[in-house]
C-alpha positions as CSV (number, residue, x, y, z in Angstrom):
1,M,-6.2,56.8,-27.3
2,S,-9.4,56.2,-25.5
3,E,-10.1,53.0,-23.7
4,P,-13.4,51.8,-22.3
5,Q,-13.6,52.0,-18.5
6,Y,-15.3,49.2,-16.6
7,P,-16.3,49.7,-13.0
8,S,-14.8,47.2,-10.6
9,E,-17.1,44.7,-8.9
10,P,-17.5,46.7,-5.7
11,E,-18.2,49.9,-7.7
12,T,-20.8,48.0,-9.8
13,A,-22.6,46.8,-6.7
14,E,-22.8,50.5,-5.6
15,I,-23.9,51.9,-8.9
16,M,-26.5,49.3,-9.9
17,P,-29.2,48.0,-7.4
18,P,-29.6,44.2,-7.2
19,P,-32.0,42.8,-9.7
20,A,-35.6,42.4,-8.5
21,R,-38.5,40.3,-9.7
22,E,-40.4,41.9,-12.5
23,P,-44.2,42.3,-11.7
24,V,-46.3,40.3,-14.2
25,F,-48.3,43.4,-15.3
26,N,-45.0,45.1,-16.3
27,L,-43.6,42.3,-18.4
28,P,-42.5,43.3,-21.9
29,P,-45.1,42.3,-24.5
30,I,-42.8,39.9,-26.3
31,V,-42.2,38.0,-23.1
32,L,-45.9,37.9,-22.4
33,A,-46.4,36.6,-25.9
34,V,-44.0,33.7,-25.4
35,I,-45.6,32.9,-22.1
36,G,-49.0,33.1,-23.7
37,I,-48.1,30.7,-26.6
38,C,-46.5,28.2,-24.1
39,A,-49.7,28.3,-22.0
40,I,-52.0,27.9,-24.9
41,V,-50.1,24.9,-26.2
42,Y,-50.0,23.3,-22.8
43,L,-53.7,23.8,-22.2
44,L,-54.4,22.3,-25.7
45,Q,-52.3,19.3,-24.8
46,Q,-53.9,18.8,-21.4
47,Y,-57.6,19.6,-22.0
48,V,-58.5,19.8,-25.7
49,L,-56.7,17.3,-27.8
50,N,-57.4,13.5,-27.6
51,D,-54.6,11.0,-27.3
52,A,-54.1,10.6,-31.0
53,Q,-54.0,14.3,-31.6
54,Q,-51.5,14.8,-28.7
55,M,-49.2,12.2,-30.3
56,T,-49.5,14.0,-33.7
57,L,-48.6,17.3,-32.0
58,L,-45.7,15.8,-30.2
59,Y,-44.3,14.1,-33.3
60,D,-44.7,17.2,-35.5
61,G,-43.8,19.8,-32.9
62,A,-41.1,18.3,-30.6
63,F,-37.5,17.9,-31.5
64,I,-36.6,14.2,-32.0
65,P,-32.9,13.7,-32.8
66,V,-33.2,10.5,-34.8
67,L,-35.3,12.2,-37.4
68,Y,-32.3,14.3,-38.4
69,T,-30.0,11.4,-39.1
70,G,-31.5,10.8,-42.5
71,Q,-33.0,7.4,-41.8
72,Y,-36.7,8.4,-41.8
73,G,-36.9,10.4,-44.9
74,F,-38.0,14.0,-45.4
75,D,-40.9,16.0,-44.1
76,W,-41.5,19.7,-43.9
77,F,-41.6,19.7,-40.1
78,L,-37.9,19.1,-40.1
79,F,-37.5,22.8,-40.6
80,T,-39.9,23.8,-37.8
81,R,-39.3,21.3,-35.0
82,P,-36.0,23.0,-33.9
83,F,-38.1,26.0,-33.0
84,T,-41.6,24.8,-32.1
85,Y,-40.3,22.4,-29.4
86,A,-39.5,25.3,-27.2
87,F,-43.2,26.1,-26.8
88,M,-44.2,22.6,-25.7
89,H,-43.8,21.3,-22.1
90,G,-44.1,18.0,-20.4
91,G,-46.1,18.9,-17.3
92,F,-47.3,21.6,-15.1
93,A,-44.1,21.8,-13.0
94,H,-42.1,22.0,-16.2
95,I,-44.0,24.9,-17.7
96,A,-44.4,26.7,-14.4
97,I,-40.7,26.7,-13.6
98,N,-39.7,27.7,-17.1
99,M,-42.1,30.6,-17.2
100,V,-40.9,32.0,-13.9
101,W,-37.3,31.9,-15.1
102,L,-38.4,33.4,-18.5
103,A,-40.1,36.3,-16.7
104,A,-37.1,36.9,-14.4
105,F,-34.3,36.7,-17.1
106,G,-36.2,37.4,-20.2
107,S,-37.8,40.7,-19.1
108,P,-34.6,42.7,-18.5
109,L,-33.1,41.2,-21.7
110,A,-36.2,42.1,-23.8
111,N,-36.2,45.6,-22.4
112,R,-32.5,45.9,-23.4
113,L,-32.7,44.3,-26.9
114,G,-36.2,45.2,-28.0
115,A,-38.9,42.8,-29.2
116,L,-37.4,41.8,-32.6
117,R,-33.8,41.1,-31.4
118,F,-35.2,39.3,-28.3
119,A,-37.3,37.1,-30.6
120,L,-34.2,36.3,-32.7
121,F,-32.2,35.7,-29.6
122,F,-34.8,33.3,-28.3
123,A,-34.8,31.4,-31.7
124,V,-31.0,31.3,-32.0
125,T,-30.4,30.1,-28.5
126,G,-33.2,27.5,-28.8
127,L,-31.6,26.3,-32.0
128,A,-28.2,26.1,-30.4
129,S,-29.7,24.0,-27.6
130,V,-31.1,21.3,-30.0
131,A,-27.9,21.4,-32.1
132,L,-25.8,20.4,-29.1
133,F,-28.4,17.9,-27.9
134,W,-28.5,16.3,-31.4
135,A,-24.7,16.2,-31.6
136,M,-24.6,14.2,-28.3
137,H,-27.6,12.0,-29.0
138,P,-27.9,11.7,-32.8
139,Y,-30.0,8.5,-32.6
140,G,-32.1,9.5,-29.7
141,E,-35.8,8.8,-30.1
142,A,-37.2,10.6,-27.0
143,P,-38.8,13.9,-27.9
144,L,-37.2,17.1,-26.5
145,V,-39.6,19.8,-25.4
146,G,-39.4,23.0,-23.4
147,A,-38.1,26.6,-23.4
148,S,-35.3,26.0,-20.9
149,G,-32.6,25.9,-23.5
150,A,-33.4,29.4,-24.7
151,I,-33.9,30.6,-21.1
152,S,-30.4,29.2,-20.3
153,G,-29.2,31.5,-23.2
154,M,-30.8,34.4,-21.3
155,M,-28.9,33.5,-18.2
156,G,-25.7,33.4,-20.2
157,A,-26.6,36.9,-21.5
158,A,-27.3,38.1,-17.9
159,A,-23.8,36.9,-16.9
160,R,-22.3,39.0,-19.7
161,F,-23.9,42.1,-18.2
162,G,-22.7,41.2,-14.7
163,F,-26.4,41.0,-13.7
164,R,-26.5,44.8,-13.7
165,T,-29.9,46.3,-14.2
166,D,-31.3,49.9,-14.6
167,R,-34.8,51.0,-13.7
168,S,-34.4,54.7,-14.6
169,A,-36.7,54.3,-17.6
170,G,-39.5,52.8,-15.4
171,K,-38.7,49.2,-16.4
172,A,-35.9,46.9,-15.5
173,G,-33.3,46.4,-18.3
174,F,-29.8,45.0,-18.3
175,A,-27.4,48.0,-18.1
176,G,-24.0,49.0,-19.3
177,P,-21.8,47.4,-21.9
178,V,-21.5,43.7,-22.7
179,L,-18.6,42.9,-20.5
180,P,-15.5,41.1,-21.9
181,V,-15.3,37.5,-20.9
182,A,-12.1,38.1,-18.9
183,I,-13.9,40.7,-16.7
184,V,-17.0,38.5,-16.3
185,L,-14.8,35.6,-15.0
186,R,-13.2,38.0,-12.5
187,S,-16.5,38.8,-10.9
188,R,-17.0,36.6,-7.8
189,G,-20.8,36.8,-7.9
190,V,-21.0,35.8,-11.6
191,V,-18.6,32.9,-11.2
192,I,-20.5,31.6,-8.2
193,F,-23.7,31.8,-10.2
194,L,-22.1,30.0,-13.2
195,A,-20.7,27.3,-10.9
196,M,-24.1,26.7,-9.2
197,W,-25.9,26.7,-12.5
198,M,-23.6,24.1,-13.9
199,I,-23.7,21.9,-10.8
200,I,-27.5,22.0,-10.7
201,N,-27.8,21.2,-14.4
202,L,-25.4,18.2,-14.2
203,A,-27.1,16.9,-11.0
204,T,-30.6,17.1,-12.4
205,G,-29.5,15.8,-15.8
206,L,-27.1,13.0,-14.9
207,L,-28.8,11.9,-11.6
208,G,-32.3,12.5,-12.8
209,F,-33.3,14.5,-9.7
210,A,-35.9,17.1,-10.6
211,P,-38.8,17.2,-8.2
212,G,-42.2,17.5,-9.9
213,I,-40.8,17.0,-13.4
214,D,-41.3,13.6,-15.2
215,G,-38.6,12.4,-17.6
216,Q,-35.0,13.2,-17.9
217,I,-33.7,16.7,-17.9
218,A,-31.8,17.6,-21.1
219,W,-28.8,19.2,-19.5
220,E,-27.0,19.2,-22.9
221,A,-29.6,21.4,-24.4
222,H,-29.3,23.8,-21.4
223,I,-25.5,24.1,-21.9
224,G,-25.9,24.6,-25.7
225,G,-28.4,27.5,-25.1
226,F,-26.2,29.0,-22.4
227,L,-23.1,29.0,-24.4
228,A,-24.9,30.6,-27.4
229,G,-26.3,33.3,-25.2
230,F,-23.0,33.9,-23.3
231,F,-20.7,34.1,-26.4
232,G,-23.2,35.3,-29.0
233,L,-24.9,38.2,-27.1
234,R,-22.8,40.9,-28.8
235,R,-24.5,39.9,-32.1
236,F,-27.8,41.1,-30.8
237,D,-26.9,44.0,-28.5
238,R,-26.0,46.7,-31.0
239,G,-28.0,49.7,-29.7
240,W,-26.2,50.6,-26.5
241,Q,-24.2,53.8,-26.4
242,A,-21.5,54.4,-23.8
243,P,-22.0,57.5,-21.7
244,D,-19.3,60.2,-22.0
245,W,-17.5,59.3,-18.8
246,E,-16.8,55.8,-20.1
247,T,-15.4,56.9,-23.4
248,S,-13.3,59.9,-22.2
249,D,-9.6,59.8,-22.5
250,R,-7.5,58.9,-19.5
251,T,-5.6,61.8,-17.9
């Protein structure tokens, strides 16, 4: 009976080079598209729309938890706000930081999944972000904006690959199988990353310490997106085929 073989952590480090930053001119088109939409919306907010139009855009485009408790009646934007909020940002530092992380984690994931599955992954993890945020703040009135929930989902996906990338095709993509959770949690590098990510999120969210960013950080949304990406990745990664040496019978 055959059994998948997974390289140990030292072997993985020898086989796969450490991830490197993706040059902007080599970003996948779907990642460039998301960055472009976020940039256009931000520029509209800052330099084109007047105050009344900005408030309308914020109300119709951002995710506002209290609108989903049934107290304010029905409007069609209830179906779109859980997705459009991800393309809106609260300031230059907010959008700049998010777009850097999107390029870093989104590019290898998009190269692995392809444009359509990456877009679905972005939408689902963004939806999971607001779902957890709403569950914890069902009567919250502050609008939630930003792509960081979906980007946290990409970080969760990266952890399931053990941060392994392959550049043999001329572009960086996450490599190898989606690792079982038990193996991921035995990787010291991945566990350190997860611990630091959780500490930073809780510190910035609960203590309100986020240099250059106005308003409170929605750490709950980050965790919702991360969990969806970490545990739901297999639903999107269906095209990978194991090489012969991984599927051969043990001797």
